[in-house]
C-alpha positions as CSV (number, residue, x, y, z in Angstrom):
1,M,0.0,0.0,0.0
2,A,1.4,3.4,-1.0
3,L,0.8,6.4,1.3
4,T,0.1,9.6,-0.6
5,G,1.4,13.1,0.3
6,R,-2.1,13.9,1.7
7,T,-2.0,10.8,3.9
8,A,1.3,11.8,5.4
9,L,0.0,15.3,6.1
10,L,-3.2,14.0,7.8
11,A,-1.2,11.4,9.8
12,A,1.2,14.1,11.0
13,I,-1.7,16.3,12.1
14,G,-3.8,13.5,13.7
15,A,-1.0,11.8,15.5
16,L,1.1,14.8,16.5
17,P,0.8,14.2,20.2
18,V,2.1,10.7,20.0
19,G,4.1,10.9,16.9
20,I,7.3,11.6,18.8
21,L,6.9,8.3,20.6
22,A,6.1,6.3,17.5
23,P,9.2,4.8,15.8
24,S,7.6,4.8,12.3
25,W,4.4,5.8,10.4
26,T,3.0,2.4,11.2
27,G,3.2,3.1,14.9
28,M,1.7,6.6,14.4
29,L,-1.3,5.1,12.4
30,A,-1.7,2.4,15.0
31,V,-2.4,4.9,17.7
32,N,-4.7,6.9,15.5
33,A,-7.5,4.4,14.8
34,P,-9.8,6.7,12.8
35,L,-7.1,7.8,10.4
36,S,-5.9,4.2,10.0
37,L,-9.4,3.1,9.2
38,A,-9.9,5.9,6.7
39,I,-6.6,4.9,4.9
40,L,-7.5,1.2,4.8
41,C,-11.0,1.9,3.5
42,D,-9.5,4.3,0.8
43,Y,-7.0,1.6,-0.2
44,A,-9.8,-1.0,-0.4
45,L,-11.9,1.2,-2.6
46,A,-9.1,2.0,-5.0
47,A,-9.6,0.2,-8.4
48,P,-7.2,-2.8,-8.8
49,V,-4.3,-2.4,-11.2
50,R,-3.5,-6.0,-11.9
51,T,-6.7,-6.7,-13.7
52,L,-6.3,-3.6,-16.1
53,R,-5.9,-4.5,-19.7
54,F,-3.7,-2.5,-22.1
55,T,-3.4,-2.3,-25.9
56,R,-1.1,-0.1,-28.0
57,S,-1.5,1.5,-31.4
58,G,0.0,4.4,-33.4
59,D,3.2,5.1,-35.3
60,T,5.7,2.3,-35.9
61,N,8.4,4.5,-37.5
62,V,9.4,8.2,-37.6
63,R,12.1,10.2,-39.1
64,L,14.8,11.5,-36.8
65,G,13.7,15.0,-35.7
66,D,10.0,14.4,-36.1
67,S,7.4,13.3,-33.5
68,A,5.7,10.0,-33.2
69,E,2.4,9.3,-31.4
70,V,1.9,6.0,-29.6
71,H,-1.6,5.4,-28.1
72,V,-2.4,3.3,-25.0
73,T,-5.9,2.1,-24.6
74,V,-6.7,1.2,-20.9
75,T,-9.6,-1.0,-20.1
76,N,-11.0,-1.1,-16.6
77,P,-12.9,-4.5,-16.1
78,S,-13.5,-4.0,-12.4
79,R,-16.6,-2.6,-10.7
80,R,-14.7,0.4,-9.3
81,R,-13.9,3.7,-10.9
82,L,-10.2,4.1,-11.8
83,R,-8.6,7.3,-10.7
84,A,-4.9,7.0,-11.4
85,D,-1.6,8.4,-12.7
86,L,-0.1,6.5,-15.5
87,R,3.6,6.5,-16.6
88,D,4.4,5.2,-20.1
89,A,8.2,4.5,-19.9
90,W,10.5,4.6,-22.9
91,P,14.3,4.7,-23.3
92,P,15.8,8.2,-22.5
93,S,16.7,8.8,-26.2
94,S,13.0,8.7,-27.0
95,W,12.5,12.3,-25.8
96,L,14.2,15.7,-26.0
97,P,16.3,16.4,-22.9
98,G,14.2,17.6,-20.0
99,T,10.8,16.6,-21.5
100,E,10.5,13.0,-20.4
101,Q,8.8,13.9,-17.1
102,K,6.0,15.7,-18.7
103,A,5.6,13.6,-21.9
104,S,5.5,10.2,-20.2
105,R,3.0,10.8,-17.3
106,H,-0.7,11.1,-17.8
107,P,-3.7,11.6,-15.4
108,L,-6.3,8.9,-16.0
109,T,-9.9,8.3,-15.0
110,V,-11.8,5.3,-16.3
111,P,-15.3,4.4,-15.1
112,A,-16.1,0.8,-14.3
113,G,-16.3,-1.4,-17.3
114,E,-15.1,1.3,-19.7
115,R,-11.9,2.2,-21.6
116,R,-9.9,5.3,-22.3
117,R,-7.1,6.1,-24.7
118,L,-4.0,8.1,-23.9
119,T,-1.4,9.4,-26.3
120,T,2.3,9.5,-25.6
121,V,4.3,11.8,-28.0
122,L,7.8,10.7,-28.7
123,R,10.5,12.9,-30.2
124,P,13.6,10.6,-30.5
125,T,17.1,12.0,-30.5
126,R,18.9,9.0,-32.1
127,R,18.3,6.6,-34.9
128,G,17.4,2.9,-34.3
129,D,14.6,0.9,-32.6
130,R,13.0,2.3,-29.5
131,H,11.2,-0.4,-27.4
132,A,8.5,0.5,-24.9
133,D,9.3,-0.2,-21.3
134,R,6.7,-0.8,-18.6
135,I,3.4,1.0,-18.1
136,T,3.1,1.8,-14.4
137,V,-0.3,2.7,-12.9
138,R,-0.9,4.2,-9.5
139,S,-4.6,3.8,-8.6
140,Y,-6.0,6.2,-5.9
141,G,-8.9,5.6,-3.6
142,P,-11.8,8.1,-3.5
143,L,-10.2,10.2,-0.7
144,G,-6.7,10.1,-2.2
145,L,-5.2,8.9,1.0
146,A,-3.8,5.6,-0.3
147,A,-3.1,4.0,-3.7
148,R,-2.4,0.7,-5.3
149,Q,0.5,0.5,-7.8
150,G,1.5,-2.0,-10.4
151,S,3.4,-2.3,-13.7
152,H,2.5,-4.0,-17.0
153,Q,4.6,-5.0,-20.0
154,V,2.9,-3.8,-23.2
155,P,5.4,-4.2,-26.1
156,W,5.7,-1.7,-28.9
157,T,8.6,-0.6,-31.1
158,V,9.1,2.6,-33.0
159,R,11.9,2.6,-35.6
160,V,13.6,5.9,-35.9
161,L,14.7,6.4,-39.5
162,P,17.5,8.6,-40.9
163,P,16.3,12.2,-41.4
164,F,17.3,12.3,-45.1
165,T,18.1,16.0,-45.0
166,S,19.6,15.9,-48.4
167,R,16.2,15.2,-50.1
168,K,16.0,19.0,-50.6
169,H,18.6,18.6,-53.3
170,L,16.6,15.9,-55.2
171,P,14.4,18.2,-57.4
172,S,17.5,20.0,-58.9
173,K,19.3,16.7,-59.5
174,L,16.2,15.2,-61.2
175,A,16.1,18.3,-63.4
176,R,19.6,17.6,-64.4
177,L,18.8,14.0,-65.0
178,R,15.9,14.9,-67.3
179,E,18.4,17.0,-69.4
180,L,20.6,13.9,-69.8
181,D,17.8,11.5,-70.4
182,G,16.2,12.4,-73.7
183,R,15.7,16.1,-73.6
184,T,19.4,16.8,-74.2
185,S,21.1,13.9,-75.9
186,V,24.7,13.1,-75.1
187,L,26.9,13.5,-78.2
188,I,29.7,11.1,-77.2
189,R,29.6,7.3,-77.2
190,G,30.8,5.4,-74.2
191,Q,30.3,2.1,-72.4
192,G,27.0,3.2,-70.9
193,T,25.2,4.9,-73.8
194,E,22.6,3.8,-76.2
195,F,21.5,5.1,-79.6
196,D,18.9,7.9,-79.5
197,S,18.4,9.5,-82.9
198,L,20.1,11.0,-86.0
199,R,20.6,14.7,-86.7
200,E,22.5,16.9,-89.1
201,Y,26.2,17.4,-88.4
202,V,27.4,20.7,-87.1
203,P,31.0,21.9,-86.7
204,G,32.4,20.6,-83.4
205,D,30.6,17.3,-83.3
206,D,32.7,14.2,-82.7
207,T,33.5,12.6,-86.1
208,R,33.2,9.2,-84.5
209,S,29.5,9.8,-84.2
210,I,29.0,10.2,-88.0
211,D,26.6,7.6,-89.4
212,W,28.1,7.0,-92.9
213,R,25.3,4.8,-94.1
214,A,22.7,7.4,-93.2
215,T,24.9,10.1,-94.8
216,A,25.1,8.1,-98.0
217,R,21.3,8.1,-98.3
218,Q,20.9,11.9,-97.9
219,T,22.6,15.1,-99.0
220,T,23.9,16.1,-95.6
221,V,26.2,14.5,-93.0
222,A,24.2,12.7,-90.3
223,V,25.5,12.0,-86.8
224,R,24.2,9.7,-84.2
225,T,23.1,11.1,-80.8
226,W,23.4,9.0,-77.7
227,R,21.6,9.0,-74.3
228,P,22.6,7.3,-71.0
229,E,21.4,3.8,-70.7
230,R,18.9,2.7,-68.2
231,D,18.9,-0.4,-66.0
232,R,22.5,0.0,-64.9
233,H,23.5,-1.7,-61.6
234,I,24.7,0.4,-58.7
235,L,26.0,-1.1,-55.5
236,V,26.3,1.3,-52.6
237,V,28.9,-0.1,-50.1
238,L,28.8,1.5,-46.7
239,D,31.9,1.1,-44.5
240,T,30.7,0.7,-40.9
241,G,34.1,0.2,-39.3
242,R,35.8,2.3,-36.7
243,T,36.5,5.3,-39.0
244,S,32.7,5.7,-39.5
245,A,32.3,6.3,-35.8
246,G,34.3,9.6,-35.9
247,R,32.3,12.8,-35.6
248,V,32.6,15.8,-37.8
249,G,31.0,18.6,-35.8
250,D,27.8,17.2,-34.4
251,V,27.4,14.6,-37.2
252,P,28.8,11.1,-37.1
253,R,30.6,10.2,-40.3
254,L,28.3,7.2,-40.7
255,D,25.2,9.5,-40.6
256,A,26.6,11.8,-43.3
257,S,27.4,8.8,-45.5
258,M,23.9,7.5,-45.0
259,D,22.4,10.7,-46.1
260,A,24.5,10.7,-49.3
261,A,23.5,7.0,-49.9
262,L,19.8,7.9,-49.6
263,L,20.1,10.8,-52.1
264,L,22.0,8.6,-54.6
265,T,19.4,5.8,-54.2
266,A,16.5,8.2,-54.8
267,L,18.2,9.7,-57.9
268,A,19.4,6.5,-59.4
269,S,16.1,4.7,-59.0
270,R,14.4,7.6,-60.7
271,A,16.9,7.3,-63.5
272,G,15.8,3.7,-64.1
273,D,19.0,2.1,-62.6
274,R,18.9,-0.7,-60.1
275,V,20.4,0.1,-56.7
276,D,21.6,-2.4,-54.0
277,L,23.0,-1.6,-50.6
278,L,25.7,-3.4,-48.7
279,A,26.9,-2.3,-45.2
280,Y,30.1,-4.0,-44.1
281,D,33.0,-4.0,-41.6
282,R,34.1,-7.5,-40.8
283,R,30.8,-9.0,-41.8
284,I,27.6,-7.9,-43.6
285,R,25.6,-5.5,-41.3
286,A,22.9,-4.7,-43.8
287,L,21.9,-5.9,-47.3
288,V,19.2,-4.6,-49.7
289,Q,19.1,-6.4,-53.0
290,G,16.8,-7.0,-55.9
291,R,14.2,-4.3,-55.0
292,S,12.1,-2.5,-57.6
293,A,12.5,1.2,-58.2
294,K,9.4,1.9,-56.2
295,D,10.5,-0.2,-53.2
296,V,14.2,0.4,-53.0
297,L,14.3,3.7,-51.2
298,P,12.0,2.6,-48.3
299,A,13.9,-0.6,-48.0
300,V,17.3,1.2,-47.8
301,V,15.9,3.7,-45.3
302,D,14.6,0.8,-43.1
303,A,17.9,-1.1,-43.4
304,L,20.0,2.0,-42.4
305,A,17.8,3.0,-39.4
306,P,19.3,0.5,-36.8
307,L,22.9,0.6,-38.2
308,E,25.6,1.7,-35.8
309,P,29.4,2.0,-36.3
310,E,31.5,-1.0,-35.1
311,L,34.7,-0.2,-33.3
312,V,36.7,-2.6,-35.4
313,E,39.1,-2.2,-38.3
314,T,37.3,-2.9,-41.6
315,D,38.4,-6.1,-43.4
316,A,39.1,-4.7,-46.9
317,R,39.5,-8.1,-48.4
318,G,36.2,-9.2,-47.0
319,L,34.6,-6.0,-48.2
320,S,36.0,-6.5,-51.7
321,S,34.9,-10.1,-51.8
322,A,31.3,-9.2,-50.6
323,A,31.1,-6.4,-53.2
324,L,32.1,-8.7,-56.0
325,T,29.7,-11.4,-54.9
326,H,26.8,-8.9,-54.9
327,A,27.8,-7.3,-58.2
328,P,28.2,-10.2,-60.5
329,R,28.2,-8.1,-63.7
330,R,29.6,-4.7,-64.6
331,S,28.4,-2.2,-62.1
332,L,29.1,1.2,-60.5
333,I,30.4,0.5,-57.0
334,V,30.1,3.5,-54.7
335,L,32.2,3.0,-51.6
336,L,31.4,5.4,-48.7
337,T,34.4,5.3,-46.4
338,S,37.2,7.5,-45.1
339,L,40.3,8.9,-46.8
340,E,42.6,8.3,-43.9
341,A,46.0,7.2,-45.3
342,A,46.5,4.0,-43.2
343,P,43.2,2.3,-43.9
344,I,43.4,3.1,-47.6
345,E,47.0,2.3,-48.2
346,E,47.1,-0.9,-46.0
347,G,43.6,-2.1,-46.6
348,L,41.9,-0.8,-49.8
349,L,44.7,-0.3,-52.3
350,P,46.0,-3.9,-52.3
351,V,42.6,-5.2,-53.2
352,L,41.4,-2.3,-55.4
353,S,42.4,-3.8,-58.7
354,Q,39.9,-6.7,-58.1
355,L,37.2,-4.1,-58.2
356,T,38.4,-1.8,-60.9
357,Q,39.1,-4.6,-63.4
358,R,35.4,-5.4,-63.6
359,H,33.6,-2.3,-62.3
360,T,33.5,1.4,-62.2
361,V,34.5,2.5,-58.7
362,L,33.6,5.7,-56.9
363,V,34.9,6.5,-53.4
364,A,33.1,9.1,-51.3
365,A,34.4,10.4,-48.0
366,V,33.5,13.0,-45.4
367,S,36.0,15.8,-44.8
368,D,36.2,17.9,-41.7
369,P,35.7,21.7,-42.4
370,H,37.5,22.4,-39.2
371,T,40.7,21.2,-40.8
372,E,40.4,23.9,-43.5
373,G,39.8,26.5,-40.8
374,M,42.9,25.3,-39.0
375,A,45.0,25.6,-42.2
376,K,44.0,29.3,-42.5
377,A,44.8,30.2,-38.8
378,R,47.3,32.9,-38.3
379,G,48.2,35.6,-35.7
380,H,49.9,33.8,-32.8
381,V,52.1,30.8,-32.0
382,D,49.3,28.4,-31.3
383,A,47.5,29.4,-34.6
384,V,50.7,28.7,-36.6
385,Y,50.9,25.2,-35.1
386,E,47.2,24.7,-36.0
387,A,47.9,25.9,-39.5
388,A,50.8,23.4,-39.9
389,A,48.6,20.5,-38.6
390,G,45.7,21.5,-40.8
391,T,47.9,21.8,-43.9
392,Q,49.6,18.5,-43.3
393,S,46.2,16.8,-42.9
394,Q,44.9,18.3,-46.1
395,A,48.1,17.3,-48.0
396,Q,47.8,13.7,-46.7
397,R,44.1,13.5,-47.9
398,L,45.1,14.9,-51.3
399,R,47.9,12.3,-51.7
400,T,45.5,9.5,-50.8
401,S,42.9,10.8,-53.2
402,E,45.5,11.0,-56.0
403,Q,46.6,7.4,-55.3
404,L,43.0,6.3,-55.8
405,Q,42.6,8.3,-58.9
406,R,45.7,6.7,-60.4
407,H,43.9,3.4,-60.1
408,G,40.9,4.8,-62.1
409,V,38.8,5.6,-59.1
410,T,36.5,8.6,-59.0
411,V,36.9,10.4,-55.6
412,V,34.4,12.7,-53.9
413,D,35.8,14.3,-50.8
414,A,33.3,16.8,-49.2
415,T,32.0,18.2,-45.9
416,P,28.9,16.5,-44.3
417,D,26.5,19.2,-45.7
418,S,27.9,18.9,-49.2
419,L,28.7,15.2,-49.5
420,A,25.3,14.1,-50.7
421,P,24.9,16.6,-53.6
422,A,28.5,16.2,-54.6
423,L,28.0,12.4,-54.8
424,A,24.9,12.9,-56.9
425,D,26.8,15.2,-59.2
426,A,29.5,12.7,-59.6
427,Y,26.9,10.0,-60.5
428,L,25.3,12.3,-63.1
429,A,28.8,13.1,-64.5
430,L,29.6,9.4,-64.9
431,K,26.2,8.8,-66.6
432,A,26.7,11.7,-68.9
433,A,30.1,10.5,-69.9
434,G,28.8,7.0,-70.6
435,R,30.9,5.3,-67.9
436,L,28.1,3.4,-66.3
């Protein structure tokens, strides 16, 4: 039996003359029979909590930064009116800091034999699955002097999805895609182009595009125009090893890479290409394969939601083998990783030829804008040391990037805010050049 604050006050007033002699509240209540009887009666009249029935409904997923509503329906099968306080407990990351106390607690009144629905509003601060904890109910008697309390397990899971902040860039990238795909034909022929139409030659056209048979049938020189092929295969490989756990400002590198992967997936699927996803460090952490253009983006978003960095060194040979297994024919392999010298030189470079022999490879990495600021620092001794460290870091990344480019790899090195649009531009450039 729980004593309420009102009970304690009444007990203090009613038992004041003998309270000093009583060793505990039990002793004080024993010498104050009327108050003890009132508390016992109030406790007996409180609606039972063990027989309450609960059901949940509401949102099962939400984007990071948005709110989710989870409903709890409470059924009171007893013959007593339920007057209670209810706490709907969730993990701390389900709320904004300082809001849990207010958001998780609800006053509740349910007449006998009826039901009521409460709504808990979640605003998660981290990606991943949030599982509901216990529902605790404190049922008060009519006088509010005593209460029954009990907890119930009512399972529910809300998956917190990546925010996909780069989707604001999608309309402009789709406009560029429409220019490449039919409205403005590509005038060069490459591995990833298909015949579009014939038109009259104009000075500056590539002579390799002249169609001599068509020219022989007419009085003017005819050239073929080409457009990017559809149904190309793109494998997005996400490195989830230790380097992805580093933070650039307030954003983990892995989250910035995810955002870039989502924009590329949305753009490529609209272009008619097939997109698969592979997340790997020492084993496969997530895999999305064989989805239609309509289903691939939701599937990728769902697969990325619970993904977290692993504090292990990425197995480059295993990653290469997994990529080759899931890209059996010529594909564009987009590797979202870091440009740190050691992991690239000791891990990726020795196995890179296995990928570039069969596929077009694009490496995208998150750079730290703070490094650029350090390189520009001047004015005092500490600033000079910062400038030297920043310049050395930039030079090292540039050398690593040049090493990859010498192996035929396209490199995108950009800050968290610009990585997604930069990767989309690189994809469109490869498509326009016929390299897919």
